[in-house]
C-alpha positions as CSV (number, residue, x, y, z in Angstrom):
1,M,-14.8,-12.8,13.6
2,R,-11.1,-13.5,14.1
3,W,-8.2,-14.5,12.0
4,S,-6.6,-17.9,12.7
5,R,-3.1,-19.1,11.8
6,I,-3.2,-22.2,9.6
7,S,-0.8,-24.6,8.0
8,N,1.7,-23.1,5.5
9,N,0.6,-25.8,3.0
10,S,-2.8,-24.2,2.7
11,T,-2.1,-20.9,0.8
12,P,-4.4,-18.3,-0.7
13,K,-6.4,-19.7,-3.7
14,G,-4.9,-19.3,-7.1
15,F,-1.3,-18.4,-6.1
16,L,1.6,-20.7,-6.9
17,F,5.1,-20.8,-5.5
18,S,8.5,-22.4,-6.1
19,G,12.0,-22.2,-4.7
20,I,15.1,-24.0,-6.0
21,S,18.9,-23.9,-6.0
22,A,20.0,-22.4,-9.3
23,G,23.7,-22.4,-8.5
24,L,23.7,-18.7,-7.6
25,K,25.2,-19.4,-4.1
26,D,28.4,-21.3,-3.5
27,S,26.7,-23.0,-0.6
28,G,24.3,-24.9,-2.9
29,K,21.3,-23.7,-0.8
30,K,18.1,-22.5,-2.4
31,D,18.6,-19.2,-4.1
32,L,15.8,-18.6,-6.6
33,A,12.1,-18.1,-5.9
34,L,9.0,-17.4,-7.9
35,I,5.4,-16.3,-7.0
36,L,2.8,-16.7,-9.7
37,A,-0.5,-14.8,-9.3
38,P,-3.8,-15.2,-11.1
39,V,-5.0,-13.1,-14.0
40,K,-6.2,-9.6,-13.0
41,S,-4.2,-9.5,-9.8
42,I,-3.5,-6.2,-8.1
43,C,-0.1,-5.4,-6.6
44,S,1.0,-2.6,-4.3
45,G,4.7,-2.0,-3.7
46,L,6.8,0.0,-1.2
47,F,10.5,0.3,-1.7
48,T,13.7,1.6,-0.2
49,K,14.2,5.3,0.1
50,S,17.9,5.0,-0.5
51,V,19.3,6.8,-3.5
52,S,21.8,4.0,-3.8
53,R,19.2,1.6,-5.0
54,A,19.3,-1.5,-7.1
55,S,18.0,-1.4,-10.6
56,C,15.4,-4.1,-9.8
57,V,13.8,-1.5,-7.5
58,D,13.5,1.1,-10.2
59,I,12.1,-1.5,-12.7
60,C,9.5,-2.8,-10.2
61,Q,8.3,0.7,-9.5
62,Q,8.2,1.6,-13.2
63,R,6.3,-1.6,-14.2
64,L,3.8,-1.2,-11.4
65,D,3.1,2.4,-12.6
66,E,2.9,1.3,-16.2
67,S,0.5,-1.6,-15.5
68,S,-1.5,0.2,-12.8
69,G,-0.5,-2.5,-10.4
70,Q,-1.4,-5.5,-12.6
71,A,1.4,-7.8,-11.6
72,R,1.4,-11.5,-12.4
73,A,4.8,-12.8,-11.2
74,I,7.6,-12.0,-8.8
75,L,11.1,-13.5,-9.4
76,I,13.4,-13.3,-6.4
77,N,17.1,-14.2,-6.3
78,S,19.3,-14.3,-3.2
79,G,23.1,-14.1,-2.7
80,H,23.6,-11.2,-5.0
81,A,22.0,-7.8,-4.5
82,N,22.8,-6.7,-8.1
83,A,23.0,-3.1,-6.7
84,C,25.6,-0.6,-7.8
85,T,26.4,-2.8,-10.8
86,G,25.7,-0.2,-13.5
87,V,24.5,-1.0,-16.9
88,R,25.1,-4.8,-16.5
89,G,22.7,-4.8,-13.5
90,V,19.9,-3.3,-15.6
91,D,20.6,-5.6,-18.5
92,D,20.5,-8.7,-16.3
93,V,17.2,-7.7,-14.8
94,I,15.7,-7.2,-18.3
95,L,17.2,-10.5,-19.6
96,A,15.8,-12.5,-16.6
97,T,12.3,-11.1,-16.7
98,R,12.1,-11.4,-20.5
99,A,13.1,-15.0,-20.3
100,L,10.5,-15.6,-17.6
101,S,7.9,-13.7,-19.7
102,N,8.5,-16.2,-22.5
103,L,8.2,-19.2,-20.3
104,L,5.0,-18.0,-18.6
105,E,3.5,-16.3,-21.6
106,I,2.9,-13.2,-19.5
107,E,3.6,-9.6,-20.6
108,V,7.1,-8.6,-19.3
109,N,5.8,-5.4,-17.6
110,K,3.7,-7.6,-15.3
111,I,6.8,-9.5,-14.1
112,L,8.6,-8.0,-11.1
113,I,12.0,-8.9,-9.8
114,C,13.7,-8.5,-6.4
115,S,17.3,-9.3,-5.4
116,T,19.2,-9.6,-2.1
117,G,22.7,-10.3,-1.1
118,V,26.1,-8.7,-1.4
119,I,26.1,-5.2,-2.8
120,G,28.2,-4.5,-5.9
121,V,28.1,-8.1,-7.1
122,P,26.1,-8.9,-10.2
123,I,23.8,-12.0,-10.5
124,P,25.4,-15.1,-12.1
125,I,22.8,-14.5,-14.8
126,D,23.6,-17.5,-17.0
127,N,22.8,-19.8,-14.1
128,L,19.7,-17.9,-13.3
129,V,18.3,-18.0,-16.8
130,A,19.3,-21.6,-17.4
131,N,17.3,-22.7,-14.3
132,L,14.1,-20.7,-15.0
133,P,12.4,-23.7,-16.7
134,V,13.1,-25.8,-13.6
135,L,11.7,-23.0,-11.4
136,V,8.6,-22.7,-13.5
137,S,8.1,-26.5,-13.5
138,K,8.1,-26.5,-9.7
139,L,5.3,-24.0,-9.3
140,E,2.7,-25.4,-6.9
141,E,0.5,-24.2,-4.0
142,K,2.3,-26.4,-1.6
143,N,5.8,-24.9,-2.3
144,F,5.2,-21.8,-0.2
145,N,7.9,-22.9,2.3
146,E,10.5,-23.6,-0.5
147,A,10.0,-20.0,-1.8
148,A,10.4,-18.6,1.7
149,E,13.7,-20.5,2.1
150,A,15.1,-19.5,-1.3
151,I,15.2,-15.7,-0.5
152,L,17.3,-16.0,2.7
153,T,20.9,-14.7,3.1
154,T,22.3,-14.4,6.6
155,D,19.0,-15.3,8.1
156,L,19.1,-18.2,10.5
157,V,15.4,-19.1,10.1
158,A,12.8,-18.8,7.4
159,K,10.0,-16.3,8.1
160,Q,6.5,-17.2,6.8
161,I,2.9,-17.2,8.0
162,V,-0.6,-18.1,6.6
163,I,-3.8,-16.9,8.3
164,E,-7.5,-17.5,7.5
165,I,-10.9,-16.1,8.3
166,I,-14.4,-17.1,7.2
167,I,-16.6,-14.2,5.8
168,E,-20.1,-15.0,4.7
169,G,-19.3,-18.7,4.6
170,K,-16.2,-18.2,2.4
171,P,-12.6,-18.8,3.6
172,I,-10.3,-15.9,3.0
173,K,-6.5,-16.4,3.4
174,I,-3.5,-14.1,3.6
175,A,0.0,-15.5,3.3
176,G,3.4,-13.8,3.7
177,F,7.1,-14.5,3.8
178,A,10.1,-12.3,4.3
179,K,13.8,-12.2,4.7
180,G,16.0,-9.9,6.8
181,S,18.7,-10.1,9.4
182,G,21.1,-7.3,8.8
183,M,20.8,-3.8,7.2
184,I,17.4,-3.4,9.0
185,Y,16.2,0.1,9.7
186,P,12.6,1.5,9.6
187,N,12.8,3.8,6.5
188,M,10.3,1.7,4.5
189,A,10.4,-2.0,4.5
190,T,14.1,-2.7,5.2
191,M,14.2,-6.2,3.9
192,L,12.3,-8.2,1.3
193,A,8.8,-9.3,2.0
194,F,5.9,-10.6,0.0
195,L,2.2,-11.0,0.8
196,V,-0.7,-12.6,-1.1
197,C,-4.4,-12.5,-0.4
198,D,-7.3,-14.3,-2.2
199,V,-9.9,-11.5,-2.1
200,G,-10.4,-8.8,-4.8
201,I,-9.8,-5.2,-3.6
202,D,-9.4,-2.2,-5.9
203,K,-6.0,-0.6,-6.3
204,P,-6.6,2.7,-4.4
205,T,-8.0,0.9,-1.4
206,W,-5.3,-1.8,-1.5
207,D,-2.6,0.9,-1.7
208,T,-4.0,2.5,1.5
209,L,-4.3,-0.8,3.3
210,I,-0.8,-1.9,2.5
211,K,0.7,1.5,3.4
212,D,-1.0,1.5,6.8
213,A,0.1,-2.1,7.5
214,V,3.7,-1.3,6.7
215,E,3.8,1.9,8.8
216,S,3.0,0.0,12.0
217,S,5.2,-3.1,11.2
218,F,8.1,-2.9,8.8
219,N,8.6,0.8,9.4
220,A,8.8,0.1,13.2
221,I,11.7,-2.3,13.3
222,S,15.5,-1.8,13.6
223,V,18.4,-4.2,13.9
224,D,21.3,-1.9,13.1
225,G,20.1,1.4,11.7
226,E,21.1,0.6,8.2
227,T,18.8,1.0,5.2
228,S,19.5,-1.4,2.3
229,T,19.7,-0.8,-1.4
230,N,17.1,-3.4,-2.3
231,D,14.4,-3.0,0.4
232,S,11.0,-4.1,-1.2
233,F,7.6,-5.1,0.0
234,L,5.2,-6.4,-2.6
235,A,1.6,-7.3,-1.8
236,I,-0.8,-8.9,-4.3
237,N,-4.6,-9.5,-4.0
238,S,-6.7,-11.6,-6.4
239,G,-10.2,-13.1,-6.1
240,D,-13.9,-12.2,-5.8
241,P,-14.6,-8.6,-4.8
242,I,-15.4,-8.1,-1.1
243,S,-18.0,-5.8,0.3
244,K,-16.6,-2.6,1.7
245,E,-18.0,-3.4,5.2
246,Y,-15.4,-6.2,5.5
247,I,-12.4,-4.0,4.5
248,P,-11.6,-3.3,8.2
249,I,-11.3,-7.1,8.8
250,I,-9.0,-7.5,5.8
251,S,-6.9,-4.6,7.2
252,E,-6.7,-6.3,10.5
253,G,-5.4,-9.5,8.8
254,L,-2.8,-7.5,6.7
255,K,-1.5,-5.8,9.8
256,Y,-1.3,-9.1,11.7
257,V,0.8,-10.8,8.9
258,C,3.1,-7.7,8.5
259,E,3.6,-7.4,12.2
260,Y,4.4,-11.1,12.6
261,L,7.0,-10.9,9.8
262,A,8.5,-7.7,11.0
263,K,9.0,-9.0,14.5
264,S,10.4,-12.2,13.1
265,I,13.0,-10.1,11.2
266,A,13.9,-8.2,14.3
267,R,14.3,-11.4,16.4
268,D,16.6,-12.9,13.7
269,G,18.8,-9.8,13.7
270,E,22.4,-10.7,13.0
271,G,24.0,-12.0,16.2
272,A,20.8,-11.2,18.2
273,N,19.8,-13.0,21.4
274,C,16.4,-11.5,22.0
275,L,13.5,-9.6,20.6
276,L,13.0,-6.2,22.1
277,E,9.5,-4.6,22.1
278,V,9.1,-1.0,23.0
279,I,5.5,0.2,23.7
280,V,5.1,3.9,23.8
281,K,1.8,5.1,25.4
282,G,0.2,8.5,26.1
283,A,1.2,10.0,22.7
284,A,-0.8,12.7,20.8
285,N,-1.0,10.3,17.9
286,K,0.2,6.8,16.8
287,S,2.8,8.2,14.5
288,D,4.5,10.1,17.3
289,A,4.4,6.9,19.5
290,I,6.0,4.8,16.8
291,R,8.6,7.4,16.1
292,I,9.7,7.5,19.8
293,G,9.7,3.7,19.9
294,R,11.8,3.5,16.8
295,S,14.4,5.9,18.3
296,I,14.7,3.6,21.3
297,V,15.1,0.3,19.5
298,N,17.5,1.9,17.1
299,S,19.8,3.2,19.8
300,S,23.2,1.4,19.9
301,L,23.5,2.3,23.6
302,V,20.1,0.8,24.4
303,K,20.8,-2.3,22.4
304,T,24.2,-2.9,24.0
305,A,22.7,-2.4,27.5
306,I,20.0,-5.0,26.6
307,H,22.7,-7.4,25.5
308,G,24.5,-7.0,28.8
309,C,21.2,-7.3,30.8
310,D,21.9,-3.9,32.3
311,P,18.8,-1.9,33.3
312,N,20.4,1.4,32.3
313,W,17.2,3.4,32.1
314,G,18.9,6.6,31.3
315,R,19.8,5.4,27.9
316,I,16.2,4.7,27.2
317,L,15.1,8.2,28.0
318,A,18.0,9.7,26.1
319,A,17.0,7.7,23.0
320,A,13.3,8.7,23.4
321,G,14.4,12.4,23.6
322,N,16.2,12.1,20.3
323,A,13.0,11.2,18.4
324,G,12.1,14.9,17.8
325,I,8.8,14.5,19.6
326,P,8.4,16.9,22.6
327,F,7.3,15.5,26.0
328,D,7.6,16.4,29.6
329,L,10.1,14.3,31.6
330,K,8.1,15.2,34.8
331,K,5.1,13.2,33.4
332,V,7.0,10.1,32.2
333,D,6.3,6.5,33.5
334,L,8.9,3.9,32.5
335,F,8.8,0.1,32.9
336,I,11.2,-2.7,32.0
337,G,9.0,-5.7,31.9
338,E,6.6,-5.4,34.8
339,Y,9.1,-3.5,36.9
340,V,8.5,0.3,37.3
341,I,11.6,2.5,37.0
342,L,10.0,6.0,36.8
343,Q,6.6,7.2,37.9
344,K,5.5,10.7,36.9
345,G,9.2,11.4,36.3
346,K,10.3,10.3,39.7
347,L,12.8,7.5,40.1
348,I,11.5,4.5,42.0
349,N,13.7,2.6,44.4
350,F,13.7,-0.5,42.1
351,N,15.5,-3.8,42.6
352,K,18.2,-3.8,39.9
353,G,18.9,-7.5,40.5
354,L,15.3,-8.5,39.8
355,I,15.3,-6.5,36.5
356,K,18.6,-8.0,35.5
357,H,17.2,-11.5,36.1
358,Y,14.1,-10.7,34.0
359,M,16.4,-9.5,31.2
360,K,18.5,-12.6,31.3
361,L,15.5,-14.8,31.1
362,K,14.6,-13.2,27.7
363,M,18.1,-13.9,26.3
364,N,18.1,-17.1,24.3
365,L,20.3,-17.5,21.3
366,H,18.5,-20.6,20.1
367,D,14.9,-19.6,20.7
368,Y,13.5,-17.6,17.7
369,S,10.0,-17.4,19.1
370,I,8.6,-13.9,18.9
371,D,6.5,-14.7,22.0
372,N,9.6,-14.6,24.2
373,T,10.1,-10.8,24.2
374,L,11.9,-8.3,26.4
375,Q,9.5,-5.4,26.9
376,I,10.0,-1.8,27.6
377,I,7.0,0.4,28.3
378,L,7.3,4.2,28.1
379,D,4.2,6.3,28.9
380,I,4.7,10.0,28.1
381,N,1.2,10.9,29.4
382,N,0.6,13.4,26.6
383,G,-2.4,11.9,24.9
384,L,-4.4,8.8,24.3
385,E,-2.5,7.0,21.5
386,E,-0.1,4.1,21.6
387,G,2.5,2.6,19.2
388,K,5.0,-0.2,19.2
389,A,8.5,-0.7,17.8
390,W,10.7,-3.8,17.7
391,G,14.5,-4.4,17.7
392,C,17.1,-6.7,19.2
393,D,20.2,-6.6,21.3
394,F,23.7,-5.7,19.8
395,S,26.2,-8.5,20.4
396,K,29.8,-9.2,19.5
397,K,28.5,-11.7,17.0
398,Y,27.0,-8.9,14.9
399,I,30.5,-7.3,14.6
400,E,32.0,-10.7,13.6
401,I,29.4,-11.3,10.9
402,N,29.7,-7.9,9.3
403,S,33.5,-7.5,9.6
404,E,34.0,-10.7,7.5
405,Y,30.9,-10.4,5.3
406,T,32.7,-10.6,1.9
407,T,36.0,-12.2,3.0
């Protein structure tokens, strides 16, 4: 049995979506989204580890704890992070979710809220609350794409996916959408991402599945090494219970969706021209492999070398060595694409021109396909495990975007 990607218009059974412009952004673009889940849905959440976190993060965690994960709705606004806004930030979150609670006739502690945008700027709460009736009226299965668009900030493309598998004659679907372009660093889901699945799984098992999926996806990406104040990943399941023998298949689907979204975020890094994939082999365990890979994709020196199509392999080894995982340089194999640089620690007489050409072929500002990937393979030959991490190049455009972000 294998998961298949299907149309975004065919979403998991029982879930409704909407996305509108509520006048929160000056641009007039969509800026308010809503996910409505069926009764008795189970939600797991992972959040930023920053101590400078938005009040919506604290409230989400608190409500998930109080309700044992029984969430029914997720409200998402973009353009304003509502972080570092003091008492007003808390009051606005409570006001918005209470108003939505009344409209949906759902207990307020089963309504979660996420925000994204400029830090230190409160939500234009009057506009948000005034537009909640419109948002609720637009709830439909087919409005998945509209919800995905409404959560974007500096993203150049929307990031969404729906997959399906047939188990015992019954279709099971997983859908996810995310946003993220800057302030992306693997210290728990450095972005906003949302996932829904139409199969029933108990809370402890679901927590484990989601944590595992995040560790090898959202925790393995980096655009700029910056952890946000609002990073949140919320995953909801609802449906008929599934036999435990099929849990590994569900796990595979969750990892597929999370990895796709994580790679999409890395490819859409602010000012990025390519997706960088680092595969670390020969590690003692997968965690060590991911940690080394993360160190490489997070290195500014590696990222600038990638942007310049410069096969400066010494930067790759230096970054790997900063991961805190011991390995023997005399055993290392290193490849850029299919081109071998080091073999058992010895430098090969490689053709720099060919490698530079390979790197240039992967640079395409207008191609956001995650299939066109610049690949680095590092084998430390210290075990049997493998892990991956993803990032992007560092360009002058990144500096331009972030030097003028609020002005």
